[in-house]
C-alpha positions in Angstrom: -74.6 150.6 126.6 -77.2 148.1 127.3 -79.3 149.1 124.3 -76.2 148.9 122.1 -75.4 145.4 123.4 -78.9 144.2 122.8 -78.9 145.6 119.3 -75.6 143.9 118.5 -76.8 140.5 119.8 -80.0 140.9 117.8 -78.0 141.6 114.7 -75.9 138.4 115.1 -79.0 136.3 115.6 -80.6 137.8 112.5 -77.4 137.1 110.5 -77.4 133.5 111.7 -81.1 133.0 110.7 -80.3 134.4 107.2 -77.5 131.8 106.8 -79.9 129.0 107.9 -82.5 130.1 105.4 -79.9 130.2 102.6 -78.8 126.6 103.5 -82.3 125.4 103.4 -82.9 127.0 100.0 -79.7 125.4 98.6 -80.7 121.9 99.9 -84.1 122.2 98.2 -82.4 123.1 94.8 -79.9 120.2 95.2 -82.7 117.8 96.0 -84.6 118.6 92.8 -81.4 118.0 90.8 -81.1 114.3 92.0 -84.6 113.0 92.4 -84.0 109.3 91.9 -81.0 108.9 94.1 -81.2 111.5 96.8 -85.0 111.2 97.4 -85.0 107.4 97.4 -83.2 107.4 100.7 -84.5 110.5 102.5 -87.4 112.9 102.3 -86.9 116.1 100.2 -86.8 119.5 101.8 -89.7 121.8 101.1 -89.4 123.3 97.7 -90.2 126.8 98.9 -87.6 128.2 101.4 -88.9 129.9 104.5 -88.7 133.6 104.7 -87.8 135.3 108.0 -87.5 138.9 108.9 -84.1 139.8 110.4 -85.7 141.9 113.2 -88.1 139.1 114.3 -87.7 137.9 117.8 -86.3 134.5 118.7 -89.7 133.1 119.6 -91.0 133.8 116.1 -88.0 132.1 114.5 -88.4 129.0 116.7 -92.1 128.8 115.8 -91.2 129.0 112.1 -88.7 126.1 112.5 -91.3 124.0 114.3 -93.8 124.6 111.5 -91.2 123.6 108.9 -90.4 120.3 110.7 -94.1 119.5 111.0 -94.5 120.1 107.3 -91.7 117.6 106.6 -93.2 115.0 108.8 -96.7 115.2 107.4 -95.7 115.3 103.7 -94.9 111.6 103.4 -98.1 110.6 105.1 -100.1 112.8 102.9 -98.4 111.4 99.8 -99.1 107.8 101.0 -102.8 108.6 101.5 -103.2 109.7 97.9 -104.4 107.0 95.4 -101.7 105.7 93.2 -102.2 105.1 89.5 -100.6 101.8 88.5 -100.3 102.9 84.9 -98.8 106.3 85.6 -95.3 107.0 84.4 -92.5 107.5 86.9 -92.3 111.1 88.2 -88.9 112.5 87.5 -89.2 115.1 90.2 -90.3 112.9 93.2 -88.6 109.7 91.9 -91.8 107.5 92.1 -91.3 103.9 90.8 -93.7 102.1 88.6 -95.3 98.8 89.7 -93.0 95.8 89.4 -94.2 92.2 88.8 -94.1 90.0 92.0 -92.1 87.3 90.1 -89.5 89.8 89.2 -89.2 90.9 92.8 -88.5 87.2 93.7 -85.2 87.4 91.8 -83.8 89.6 94.5 -85.1 87.6 97.5 -82.6 85.8 99.7 -85.1 83.5 101.4 -86.5 81.7 98.3 -89.2 79.0 98.7 -87.8 75.5 99.2 -88.9 72.7 96.8 -90.5 69.6 98.3 -88.1 66.8 99.3 -87.8 64.1 96.7 -89.5 66.1 94.0 -88.0 66.0 90.5 -89.0 68.8 88.2 -89.8 67.0 85.0 -88.9 68.6 81.7 -92.0 68.6 79.5 -92.5 69.3 75.9 -93.9 72.7 75.1 -97.7 72.8 74.7 -97.3 73.6 71.0 -95.3 70.3 70.5 -97.8 68.0 72.1 -100.5 66.5 69.9 -103.9 67.3 71.4 -105.4 63.9 70.4 -109.0 63.1 69.4 -111.7 63.1 72.0 -114.2 60.3 71.6 -116.8 61.0 74.3 -115.1 60.3 77.6 -112.0 58.8 75.8 -109.0 60.4 74.2 -107.3 58.8 71.2 -103.7 59.7 70.3 -102.9 58.0 66.9 -99.6 58.2 65.0 -98.7 57.1 61.5 -95.0 56.2 60.9 -93.2 56.0 57.6 -89.6 54.9 57.6 -86.9 54.2 55.0 -84.4 51.6 56.2 -81.4 49.7 55.1 -80.1 46.4 56.5 -77.0 44.3 56.0 -76.8 40.7 57.3 -73.6 38.6 57.5 -73.7 34.9 58.5 -70.7 32.8 57.9 -69.4 33.7 54.5 -72.7 35.0 53.1 -73.9 38.6 53.0 -77.4 40.0 52.3 -78.3 43.7 51.9 -81.8 45.1 51.5 -83.5 48.5 51.4 -87.1 48.6 52.5 -90.1 50.7 53.4 -91.6 50.3 56.8 -95.1 51.6 57.5 -96.4 51.7 61.1 -99.4 52.7 63.1 -99.2 53.4 66.8 -101.8 54.8 69.2 -103.1 55.1 72.7 -106.7 55.3 74.0 -107.1 56.6 77.5 -110.3 57.1 79.5 -111.1 60.4 81.2 -113.3 59.1 84.1 -113.5 60.3 87.6 -113.4 56.7 88.8 -111.8 53.6 87.1 -109.5 53.8 84.1 -109.2 52.1 80.7 -105.9 52.2 78.8 -105.4 50.7 75.4 -102.0 50.8 73.7 -101.1 49.3 70.3 -98.6 49.4 67.5 -98.1 47.6 64.2 -95.4 47.6 61.5 -95.3 46.2 57.9 -92.3 46.1 55.7 -91.7 45.9 52.0 -88.4 45.4 50.3 -87.6 47.8 47.5 -84.2 46.4 46.6 -82.0 43.5 47.7 -82.8 40.3 49.5 -83.8 39.6 53.0 -86.6 38.5 55.4 -89.2 41.1 56.2 -90.1 41.6 59.9 -93.9 42.4 60.3 -95.0 42.7 63.9 -98.0 44.0 65.9 -99.0 44.3 69.5 -102.1 45.6 71.3 -102.8 45.6 75.0 -105.8 46.7 77.1 -106.1 47.2 80.8 -109.3 48.1 82.7 -108.7 49.2 86.3 -111.7 49.0 88.6 -111.6 51.0 91.8 -113.8 48.8 93.9 -113.0 50.5 97.2 -110.3 52.5 98.9 -108.3 49.3 99.6 -109.4 47.0 96.7 -108.5 47.3 93.0 -109.3 44.9 90.2 -107.7 44.6 86.8 -109.0 43.1 83.6 -106.4 42.6 80.9 -106.4 41.4 77.3 -103.9 41.5 74.5 -102.8 40.3 71.1 -99.4 40.0 69.5 -98.0 38.9 66.1 -94.4 38.2 65.0 -92.6 36.2 62.4 -90.5 33.3 63.5 -86.8 34.0 63.1 -85.1 31.9 60.3 -82.2 31.2 62.7 -84.5 29.9 65.5 -84.0 26.1 66.2 -87.8 25.6 65.9 -87.9 27.3 62.4 -88.6 25.3 59.3 -85.3 24.7 57.5 -85.3 26.1 53.9 -88.6 27.9 54.2 -89.0 31.0 52.1 -91.6 32.4 54.6 -91.4 31.3 58.2 -94.5 30.7 60.3 -96.4 33.7 61.8 -96.9 33.5 65.6 -100.2 34.7 66.9 -100.3 35.2 70.7 -103.5 36.0 72.6 -103.5 36.9 76.3 -106.2 37.6 78.9 -106.3 37.8 82.7 -107.9 39.2 85.8 -106.4 40.2 89.2 -107.7 41.4 92.5 -105.5 43.5 94.9 -106.4 44.3 98.5 -104.6 46.0 101.3 -104.9 44.6 104.8 -103.2 47.3 106.7 -99.5 46.7 106.1 -100.2 43.4 104.3 -100.9 43.5 100.5 -102.5 40.5 98.9 -103.0 39.7 95.2 -104.7 36.8 93.5 -104.7 36.5 89.7 -105.6 34.2 86.8 -104.0 34.4 83.4 -104.6 32.7 80.1 -102.3 32.6 77.0 -102.9 31.1 73.6 -100.4 30.5 70.8 -101.3 29.8 67.2 -98.8 29.1 64.4 -99.6 29.7 60.7 -98.2 27.5 58.0 -94.6 28.0 56.7 -94.1 28.4 53.0 -91.3 26.7 51.1 -89.5 28.2 48.1 -91.5 26.0 45.7 -94.8 27.2 47.2 -95.5 24.2 49.4 -97.1 25.0 52.7 -96.0 23.2 55.9 -98.6 23.0 58.7 -97.4 23.7 62.2 -100.7 23.2 64.0 -99.1 20.6 66.3 -97.5 23.6 68.1 -100.7 25.3 68.9 -101.4 25.4 72.6 -103.1 27.2 75.5 -101.7 27.9 79.0 -103.6 28.8 82.2 -102.0 30.1 85.4 -103.2 30.8 88.9 -100.9 32.9 91.1 -101.0 34.5 94.5 -98.8 37.1 96.2 -98.5 38.4 99.7 -96.4 41.5 100.6 -95.6 43.3 103.8 -95.0 47.1 103.7 -92.0 47.8 105.9 -92.1 51.4 104.7 -94.2 53.5 102.3 -91.5 52.9 99.7 -90.4 49.2 100.2 -92.6 46.1 100.2 -91.0 42.6 100.2 -93.2 39.9 98.8 -93.6 36.2 98.2 -95.4 34.8 95.1 -96.4 31.3 94.0 -98.1 30.0 90.9 -99.3 26.8 89.3 -100.3 26.3 85.7 -101.2 23.9 83.0 -100.1 23.8 79.3 -102.4 22.0 76.9 -101.6 21.4 73.2 -104.4 21.2 70.7 -103.1 17.9 69.4 -102.3 15.2 72.0 -98.9 14.4 70.3 -96.8 16.4 67.9 -95.5 15.3 64.5 -92.7 13.2 66.1 -95.2 11.5 68.5 -94.3 13.3 71.7 -97.0 14.5 74.2 -95.8 18.0 75.1 -98.6 19.1 77.4 -97.1 19.9 80.8 -97.7 21.1 84.4 -95.9 24.3 85.5 -94.9 25.2 89.1 -93.2 28.4 90.1 -92.3 30.5 93.2 -90.3 33.6 93.9 -89.4 36.1 96.5 -88.6 39.8 95.8 -89.1 43.4 96.8 -91.0 46.2 95.2 -89.9 49.8 95.6 -91.6 53.1 94.9 -89.6 56.3 95.7 -91.8 58.4 93.4 -90.5 59.7 90.1 -86.9 59.2 91.2 -86.8 55.4 91.5 -89.4 52.6 91.3 -89.7 49.0 90.3 -89.5 45.4 91.4 -87.0 42.6 91.5 -87.7 38.9 92.1 -85.6 35.7 92.4 -87.3 32.4 92.1 -87.5 28.9 90.7 -89.7 27.5 87.8 -90.3 23.9 86.8 -92.1 22.4 83.8 -93.0 18.7 83.8 -94.1 17.1 80.6 -96.8 14.4 80.2 -94.4 12.3 78.1 -91.9 10.5 80.3 -89.4 10.5 77.4 -89.0 14.3 77.8 -87.0 15.5 80.7 -88.5 18.3 82.8 -87.2 21.8 82.5 -86.1 23.5 85.7 -84.5 26.9 86.0 -83.7 29.7 88.5 -85.6 32.7 87.4 -84.8 36.4 87.6 -87.5 38.9 86.8 -87.9 42.6 87.4 -88.1 46.1 86.0 -86.5 49.3 87.3 -87.4 52.9 86.3 -84.8 55.4 87.3 -84.5 59.1 86.7 -81.0 60.2 87.7 -81.6 63.9 86.6 -84.1 66.1 85.0 -85.0 65.0 81.5 -83.2 61.6 81.7 -85.0 58.3 82.2 -83.5 54.8 82.5 -85.6 51.7 82.1 -84.0 48.2 82.9 -85.8 44.9 82.5 -85.1 41.3 83.4 -87.1 38.3 82.4 -86.9 34.5 82.4 -89.0 32.3 80.1 -89.3 28.7 79.0 -89.6 28.0 75.3 -90.8 24.5 74.4 -89.0 22.7 71.5 -90.3 20.9 68.4 -87.1 18.8 68.0 -87.6 15.1 68.8 -86.4 14.2 72.2 -85.6 17.8 73.1 -87.7 19.4 75.9 -87.0 23.1 75.3 -84.8 25.9 76.4 -84.6 28.6 79.1 -84.3 32.2 77.9 -82.7 34.9 80.1 -83.1 38.4 78.8 -81.7 41.7 80.0 -82.7 45.0 78.2 -82.1 48.6 79.0 -83.2 51.9 77.4 -82.0 55.4 78.2 -83.8 58.5 76.9 -82.6 62.1 77.4 -84.4 65.3 76.5 -81.7 67.4 75.0 -84.1 70.2 74.2 -87.8 70.7 74.5 -88.2 69.3 70.9 -85.2 67.0 70.7 -85.0 63.5 72.4 -82.0 61.2 72.3 -82.2 57.4 72.8 -79.8 54.6 73.7 -80.9 50.9 73.8 -79.1 47.7 74.6 -80.1 44.1 75.3 -78.6 40.7 75.9 -80.5 37.4 75.5 -79.0 34.1 76.6 -80.7 30.9 75.4 -79.8 27.8 77.4 -80.6 24.4 76.0 -79.1 22.2 78.6 -76.2 19.7 78.4 -78.4 16.7 77.5 -79.9 18.4 74.4 -76.7 18.3 72.4 -77.4 21.9 71.2 -75.0 24.7 72.1 -76.2 27.8 73.9 -76.9 31.0 72.0 -76.2 34.5 73.2 -77.5 37.5 71.3 -76.4 41.1 71.8 -78.1 44.3 70.5 -77.3 48.0 70.7 -78.9 51.0 69.2 -79.1 54.8 69.2 -81.7 57.3 67.9 -82.9 60.8 67.8 -86.4 62.3 67.6 -86.9 65.9 66.5 -90.3 67.5 66.8 -90.9 69.8 63.8 -94.2 70.8 65.3 -96.9 69.3 67.4 -98.1 67.1 64.5 -94.8 65.9 62.9 -91.6 64.3 64.2 -88.4 63.5 62.3 -86.6 60.3 63.5 -83.3 58.6 62.9 -82.1 55.3 64.3 -79.1 53.0 63.9 -78.6 49.5 65.4 -76.3 46.5 65.5 -77.0 42.9 66.5 -74.7 40.0 67.1 -75.8 36.4 67.6 -73.1 34.1 68.9 -73.9 30.4 68.5 -71.8 27.5 69.8 -73.2 25.0 67.2 -73.6 27.3 64.2 -72.1 30.3 62.4 -72.4 33.7 64.1 -74.8 36.3 62.6 -74.2 40.1 62.4 -76.9 42.6 61.4 -76.5 46.4 60.8 -79.6 48.6 60.5 -80.1 52.3 59.7 -83.4 54.1 59.4 -84.9 57.6 58.9 -88.5 58.5 58.9 -91.4 60.8 59.7 -94.1 60.4 62.3 -97.4 62.1 61.9 -99.3 62.6 65.2 -102.8 63.6 66.0 
């Protein structure tokens, strides 16, 4: 009886072990059928099922189970210790995964890196759309040649003039590539020729140079020089009436400044010189009218002190004194127009990085003439400039200025000119830039002059499309309205298309 019972129990245990072995074998087969999904979450069963004799004792069966478990535990470690070939193809049996780029893995991260506060990611043109420039030793020259075809329609009172013209321009920048100090030279010039119709041409040129000297960590010096040329407007009160070609205005500038930081205090002293020279106007019969009595030179000394209340805001006070000397003691009407100039202003400069920077000042300016018959000119001045980037690829530039323009009319001292201009550029695509411009200029002559004030408005829009790094296609349209209290208004429409070759 006892022997029979033992034999029956042993048979049951053997039958159970056979079932366990069959399950293990089935799991191995299923695991090889789903290598990518099943084995990515758990380790596979051994591919060879364990064989066990039905008559083996329980101790032998337990030993075999322990060996199988040990084999499963050591298999991953052994696989990890083997060298991995980065170029090997994924194994369809084990479900191995090829190497993935680290940047691609960042797409699935939840804790992405934070951008610096206040940083604006600027949209830049692609490298293949930027002209490389011409290296001249330690300098880099970036020249551009511009060829435009334009049309212009001018309405004044009951008259109308239309012209079509070619405009050829040259523009360039020269920048130093030094470890210390910096030299920057910018210039542009345009020449026009009418190919049909009637109308005044508008030649103009401008060049400026700025040498920055880094004398120490707290001291910077600037040396500046410049030249500008423009044609006097026919509608300007100082223009020669009935002239076929108005006078050309040559303007020369030069100056030096020294800036030093005394902790939170920032001091600046500067000296500036300006020279104006007027060419002769030409009448319709060929007669030339000399305007040398308007040639003059002006010198100005100015000082500024500012206090840094924060790294981004610096209020300041500025004062200046100057002298205007005419080449001829008296003009054609016998007036001595040399004068002393005094000015002062208070303002604030801001620098919030690429997002917002600029300066705004409010002050007072007075020009006292040597001739007692000429009343002095006094005006409240508003000057400043603001650079604002509201979003990526969009830049806004706003400028304010106040100037005094001396007169050539007998008994008239001059006028005060307030100007506001704004420009918006938006990078629509990496190779497409849109532009909007606008300006308002108010010329105030004073009640005693007997001349009504003049207000000029201007608006424009344009597009620049980069065909490649060396060639741009441009298009512009503009409108100007000059509102005069003592004369007929003037309206001007302009449209222009052109090509710009860059190097």
